[in-house]
C-alpha positions in Angstrom: 73.1 74.2 183.5 69.9 74.9 185.3 68.6 77.0 188.2 65.6 77.0 190.5 64.0 80.2 191.8 62.5 79.4 195.2 58.8 79.8 195.9 58.6 81.6 199.2 57.4 79.3 202.0 54.9 81.1 204.2 53.0 79.7 207.2 49.9 79.2 205.0 52.0 77.0 202.6 53.5 74.8 205.3 50.3 72.8 205.9 51.9 70.0 208.1 55.1 69.2 209.9 56.0 66.6 212.5 58.6 68.9 214.0 57.1 70.4 217.1 57.3 74.2 217.6 58.0 74.0 221.3 61.5 75.6 221.6 60.1 78.1 224.1 56.7 79.3 225.2 54.7 81.6 223.0 54.9 85.3 223.7 51.8 86.8 225.4 51.4 90.3 226.8 53.1 90.5 230.2 56.3 91.3 232.0 59.5 89.4 231.1 62.9 89.2 232.8 66.2 89.8 231.2 67.2 86.8 229.1 63.7 85.3 228.8 63.0 83.8 225.4 59.6 83.6 223.7 58.2 82.6 220.3 56.2 85.0 218.1 55.5 84.5 214.4 57.8 81.5 214.3 60.8 83.6 215.5 62.6 83.3 218.9 63.0 86.5 220.8 65.2 87.2 223.8 64.4 89.9 226.3 67.0 92.6 226.5 65.6 94.3 229.6 64.2 93.5 233.0 60.5 93.9 233.6 60.1 94.0 229.8 56.5 94.7 228.8 57.3 95.6 225.2 56.2 93.7 222.1 58.9 91.6 220.4 58.7 94.0 217.4 60.5 96.5 219.6 64.2 95.9 218.7 65.4 97.9 221.6 63.8 95.5 224.1 63.9 92.2 222.2 66.6 90.4 220.2 65.5 88.3 217.2 67.5 85.1 217.8 66.2 83.5 214.6 63.6 81.0 213.4 62.2 78.2 215.5 63.5 74.7 214.9 60.5 73.9 212.6 61.2 76.9 210.4 65.0 76.9 210.2 64.9 74.9 207.0 63.0 77.7 205.3 65.1 80.7 206.4 67.4 81.0 203.3 70.4 79.8 205.3 72.0 76.4 204.8 73.9 76.1 208.1 70.9 76.6 210.4 69.3 73.2 210.9 65.8 71.8 211.5 66.3 68.7 213.5 64.0 65.9 214.8 64.6 62.4 216.1 64.1 59.7 213.5 62.3 61.6 210.7 61.4 65.0 209.4 58.0 64.9 207.6 56.4 68.1 206.2 53.9 69.1 203.6 54.1 72.1 201.4 51.3 73.5 199.2 53.2 75.9 196.9 50.1 77.6 195.4 52.1 77.8 192.1 53.1 75.5 189.2 56.4 73.8 190.4 58.4 70.9 189.0 61.5 70.7 191.0 62.8 70.8 194.6 66.1 70.8 196.4 67.4 70.0 199.9 70.7 71.1 201.4 72.8 70.2 204.5 70.9 67.0 205.0 71.6 64.4 207.7 69.8 61.1 207.3 69.6 57.9 205.4 67.0 58.6 202.7 64.7 61.3 201.3 61.3 60.6 199.8 59.5 63.3 197.8 55.9 62.8 196.7 53.2 65.0 195.2 49.5 64.6 196.1 46.8 66.2 193.9 43.4 66.8 195.5 41.6 65.2 192.6 44.0 62.6 191.4 45.7 61.4 194.6 49.4 60.7 194.6 50.9 61.6 191.2 54.6 61.4 191.9 56.9 59.6 194.4 60.7 59.3 194.5 62.9 57.9 197.1 66.6 58.9 197.2 69.3 57.1 199.3 71.7 59.5 201.0 74.2 56.7 201.5 77.3 57.4 199.3 79.9 54.6 199.8 82.4 56.4 197.5 84.9 53.5 197.7 87.2 52.1 195.1 88.7 49.1 196.8 87.8 46.3 199.3 89.8 47.8 202.2 87.8 51.0 202.0 84.6 49.0 201.7 85.1 47.3 205.0 87.0 50.0 207.0 86.2 53.5 205.8 83.2 55.3 207.4 80.0 55.3 205.3 79.7 58.6 203.4 76.4 60.5 203.2 75.1 62.8 200.6 74.2 66.2 202.0 72.7 68.1 199.0 70.3 66.9 196.3 67.8 68.1 193.7 64.7 66.5 192.3 64.1 67.7 188.7 61.6 65.3 187.3 58.5 66.3 189.2 55.3 66.8 187.1 54.1 70.4 186.8 51.1 70.7 189.0 49.7 73.9 190.4 47.3 72.3 192.9 49.3 69.5 194.3 50.8 69.3 197.8 54.5 68.2 198.2 55.2 65.8 201.0 58.9 65.3 202.0 60.2 62.7 204.4 63.8 62.7 205.6 64.5 59.4 207.3 67.4 59.0 209.7 66.4 55.7 211.2 67.4 55.7 214.9 69.5 58.8 214.5 68.5 62.5 214.4 67.3 63.8 211.0 68.3 67.2 209.9 67.9 69.6 207.0 69.5 73.0 206.4 67.3 74.4 203.6 64.4 73.3 201.4 63.6 74.8 198.0 60.7 74.2 195.7 60.1 76.0 192.4 60.2 75.8 188.6 63.5 74.8 187.0 64.9 77.0 184.3 67.5 76.0 181.6 70.5 78.2 181.0 72.7 76.1 178.8 75.1 73.1 179.0 77.7 73.1 181.9 81.1 72.1 180.5 84.1 70.2 181.8 86.4 72.9 183.1 83.9 74.0 185.6 85.6 74.4 189.0 84.3 74.0 192.5 85.7 74.9 196.0 84.9 76.6 199.3 85.3 79.9 200.9 86.7 79.2 204.4 86.0 81.8 207.1 88.2 80.1 209.7 90.9 82.3 211.3 94.5 81.2 211.3 97.1 83.4 213.1 100.7 82.9 213.8 102.6 84.8 216.5 106.2 86.0 216.4 107.4 82.7 217.9 105.7 80.6 215.2 102.8 79.4 217.3 99.7 79.0 215.2 96.2 79.3 216.5 93.3 78.1 214.4 89.7 79.1 215.0 87.4 77.0 213.0 84.5 78.9 211.5 81.9 78.3 208.8 82.5 77.9 205.1 80.5 78.4 202.0 80.5 76.5 198.7 81.8 78.2 195.5 81.7 77.3 191.8 82.8 78.8 188.6 80.7 77.4 185.8 81.7 77.3 182.2 78.5 77.1 180.1 77.8 76.7 176.4 74.8 78.6 175.2 73.0 78.7 171.9 73.9 82.1 170.5 70.2 82.7 169.8 69.6 82.3 173.6 72.2 84.9 174.8 69.7 87.8 175.1 67.3 85.6 177.1 69.9 84.3 179.5 71.4 87.8 180.0 68.0 89.2 180.8 67.1 86.3 183.1 70.4 86.7 185.1 69.9 90.4 185.3 66.4 89.9 186.8 67.7 87.4 189.3 70.6 89.5 190.6 70.9 89.5 194.4 68.4 86.6 194.5 69.4 83.3 196.3 68.9 80.5 193.8 69.6 76.8 193.4 72.4 76.4 190.8 72.7 73.0 189.2 75.7 72.3 187.0 75.0 68.6 186.7 72.6 66.9 189.0 74.6 63.7 189.3 77.7 65.7 190.5 76.7 66.8 194.1 79.6 69.4 194.2 78.0 71.4 191.3 74.7 71.9 193.3 74.7 75.1 195.2 72.3 77.4 196.9 73.5 81.0 196.7 74.0 84.1 194.6 75.9 84.7 191.4 78.8 87.1 191.9 79.2 87.9 188.2 78.8 86.5 184.8 80.2 87.1 181.4 78.9 86.0 178.0 81.2 85.8 174.9 79.7 85.7 171.4 82.0 82.9 170.3 80.2 82.0 167.1 77.0 82.1 165.2 75.7 78.9 166.7 77.3 78.5 170.2 78.5 81.1 172.7 80.4 80.8 175.9 79.3 81.9 179.3 81.1 82.0 182.7 79.2 82.3 185.9 80.7 82.6 189.4 78.4 81.5 192.2 79.0 81.8 195.9 76.9 79.7 198.3 75.2 81.1 201.4 76.1 79.8 204.8 
């Protein structure tokens, strides 16, 4: 059981991206009509008044619609997508020692992660296929749609403080997309056990009237997991302190990296540690993913 605390991605740390920031024109001082949209500080703002001469920082005159397409994958939301035809290629210079990264809500065929150090050149490269056949018989092999992985983590990156991280999401002739990107240093909690459960929180609305007619309004959903974790009893205090420090902080939670369903980006709802014995103790952590 591991977790990654994200390094904040600021404009200074995103040193390159092939996703254009041309959603709308940049905001400049002037007069704007009701409904006009402009970009300032990588956010899209919509005018709430006619003959609007206010700065977008004035919330009574401008509505913050959200990040631009280029920046949606860094906005701490999984559902908002950065999209680009063919590929998404970007470079991050974290400015800190990192050794892991994660990507969520992906659409593409493969992901390549590399690290380039100013003095040593490329020190790491890993390509991961997003194609997940998931078939158990010949009929499914020929007739079932090809499955795609949407979430992944990279945990074997070398610890470099000066290296830049280059990520390529390749969708071939299709549109590449990414919901969220995280880079940081991985922390070990314990060993995730069989008995861990995963699921979703569905926010869809289902109503049935007096005549039995059901109306379904499909809405978003978030991932959920309840991890059973074995800890060394000597580590209980460290883990409790770490989790207390990271309360109300969105993190990457990794039960087992080869089981995609146990990789979540979200908050822990609660945790409980039981001193089960002098050597090994039991911990349960409930994690709710963000949308």
